N, C-alpha and C positions, 0 to 999 in steps of 0.2 A: 714828522708832525703832519697830521691831516691838514689839508689846505681848505680855503673857504668854501669850495664847492662840496667837499665831503661833509663839512660841518653844517652847511645849509641843508643837505639831504638828511643828515642825522636829525636836525631840528624838525624837518617835515615828518619823519617817521615818529618821532616823539609826540608831535602834535596830534597825529592821527590816532595814536594809541591812548593818549592820556587826556586830551582836551575835552572838556564838557562832562567829565565824570569825576565823582568824589574819590579821593584816595582811600584805599583800604589798607595800604601798607606804606610806611614812611620810615626808612631806616638810614640814618646818616652814620657812616662808619668812619668818622673823623672826630677827634677829641673835642673840638670846639663846639660841635653841634650834636654830640652824641645823644643828648636828652631831648632833642627836637622831635616833636610829633605833629605831623600835618594830616593825620587821618581824619576823614570827614570833610576836608576842604576840597573843593573842586579845582581842577587845573583849568585855568582860563586859556592859556595858549603856550606854545613852545616856539621859540624863534632863535635865529642866529644873529650875531653881530660880529662880523669878521670871523675870527676863529673862536669866538666865545658863544656859549649856549645859555639861553635864559628861559627858564620855565616859570611862568607866572601863575601864582596860586591865589585863590580867594583870600581876602584879608590883607591886601596890599603887600604881598610877599613874593619874592622872586628867588628861585634857586639858580645860582650862577655857577656854571661849571666850565672847565677848559680841559681839552683832551691832552694838551702838551704833546710829548713825543709818543707815548705808548697808550694813551687812553682810548676808550671805545664805549659806546652804548650798545647793549644787546636787548632786543625786545622779543619776548616770548609770551605765549598764552599762559594764563595762570594755571591751566590744567596740567602743564608740564611740571615735573618735580623741580623744586628750587635748587640751584647748584650751590655747592659748598666750595667757595673759592675765596682765598684771602685777598685777592686783588679787587674785590668788589668794594667800592667806596660809598656807593649810594644805591639804594633800592627803593623804587616807587612802583606802586601797583594799584589797579582798580579791580573790579570783579572779573574783567576779561583779559587784561594785559598786564604784564610785568616788565618793567624797564630797569635794567641793571647797568650801572656805570662802573666800568673796570678801569683801574689804574688812572683815575682822573687826576690831572695835575692840580686842579683847583676845585674845591667844593665849599660853597659858602651860601648863607641865607641873608638876603638883603630886603629892605623895604623897597617895593617897586618904585616908589617915588625917588629912591636914592640909587637907582641903577647906574647913574652917571659916575658914581664912585668907582665902579668896576669897568665901565666901558666908555666913559665920557672922553677919555684921551684919544680914542681911535679916530682915524681919518675916515673919509667917505667909504662906505662898505661897497665893494665891487659888485655884490649881489643883493644889495639892500635898496629899499625905496629911496634912501637918501643919496644914492650914487650921484656924484657931482664931479664931472671930469675937470672942470676949471679949478675947483677947490683942491682936488688931488694933485694936479700939476703945480698949483701954487705952493702946496705943502712940500712937494718934492724939491722945488727950487729954493726952499728956505736954507738949504745947505748946498750951495752950488758947487763946492769943491769935493763933495763926497762922491765916492764911486757909485755909479748907477746900480751895480749889483747889490751893494749894501742898502742903498736908498729904497729900492723896491721892496725890501723885506721889512722896512720900518712901518709898523702898523699904525703909527701916528700920522703917516702920510696917506696911506690907503690901506684899508683893512681887508684881509682875506688872502692876499697873494703869499705863496710860500716858495720854497726853494725850487721845486719842480717848474712852476710857471715862471719864476724868475729866469732860470736858465733857458727855458724854451722861448720865451718872448724875446730875449736878447739875441738868441740865434736867429729867429725869424726876421728880426729887424736888422741883422748884421752888425750889432753893436758889441764892441769889446767890453767885457764886464767891468773893467777898471776905468772906463771913461768917466770923467767928472760929469756930474749932472748938467752943469752949465754948457758942456760941449756935446751933449747928446742931440743929434739932429732929429727934429720932429718929436719932441717929448710927448706931445699930445697924441700923436699916432701910436707911439709905443704903449702909452697908458691905455688907450682905447683898445688895442689888441689884447692887452692883459685882461681887461674886463670881458672881452668877447670870448676868450679862451675859457675862463671860469664859467661864464654863462652857458656855453654850449655843453659843458661837462656836468653841470650841477644836477641833472636828473638821473645820474647813474653812479655806481660805485667805482667803475673803471674810468681812468682818465686817459685822454688822448689828445695830442696836439698835431698829429699827422693825418688824422682821419681814420686810421686803422685802430681796431680795438684789441688786437692780440698783444700780449705782454712784450713780445720781441720787437714789434713794429709801431708801438703807440707813441713814441717820443723821438725827437731828433738827437738830443745830446744828453739829457739827464740820465745818469746811471750808466752811461755807455763809454767810460774811459777806455781808450785803446781801440775801440771799434771804429770802422771807417765812417766818415761823415756821409750821410745819406745824399748829400748834394755833390761833394767834390772828392770824397774818398780819403781825405786827410784824417789821420787818427785823432779821435776826440781826446781832449786833455781834461785833467781834473786837478784842482788845487784849492787849498783853504783860502777863503776870502772872508775876513771878519771871523765870525763863529760858525760859518756854514761852508759847505763844499760847493765849488762852482765848476760846472762842466761847460766847455765851449770848443768850437772849431777854430783853430788859429788861422785858417785860410779864409773861412767865410766871415769871421769876426776879427779882422786884423787890428793890431794895435795902431792907433793913429800916429802919424809921423809929425 
């Protein structure tokens, strides 16, 4: 699932291509909105909210989409031949640009004044103007016995962090992923680091927590089961935690006694 930094960059690209221009094409390939036609309405802006995308259109309307596991937006000039692909769930275009949403997990149309129905449950956005460290930490502490690995993925506590950054920030802070939230040392520092990692990566499609941009060297633990830890050489481990996989170094992130 794309994380908050990728969704933020996707919103920026959509905004650049669509904002300020009237739509010449509006095609919803989902049954509920199949007859919706937004042609002639100008796109006001496109923005992200955690892992959600909001495209605001004239007339107090917002197109709400979510990439889920396999979704993606692709933007091409309208001079290119339109693709024929059954995975396209939403097509928006103006005279210059075409934006196609592939395998989108959510496609819906809301009144802009009612966006809270879709994203109001989210916690502070790690990359948003509403980012509030104190509020995010407060929400994390609402379930003190929950493991920190699961708590960091709860979008109701803080919006935007995904499995990659969860694994990486816990490694960087030396925290065992199953540590109860109430026992995590310096929860504020851990949460601040999570925000910094997303922030430093949000302007590019490649993600890195090590400082290196190559695929083989860009992360410390995520996706590296069995590979030696970059710090101590211990083989990285992987196991299911909740509904997601967790990667960690048993030496650098020891279980508390």
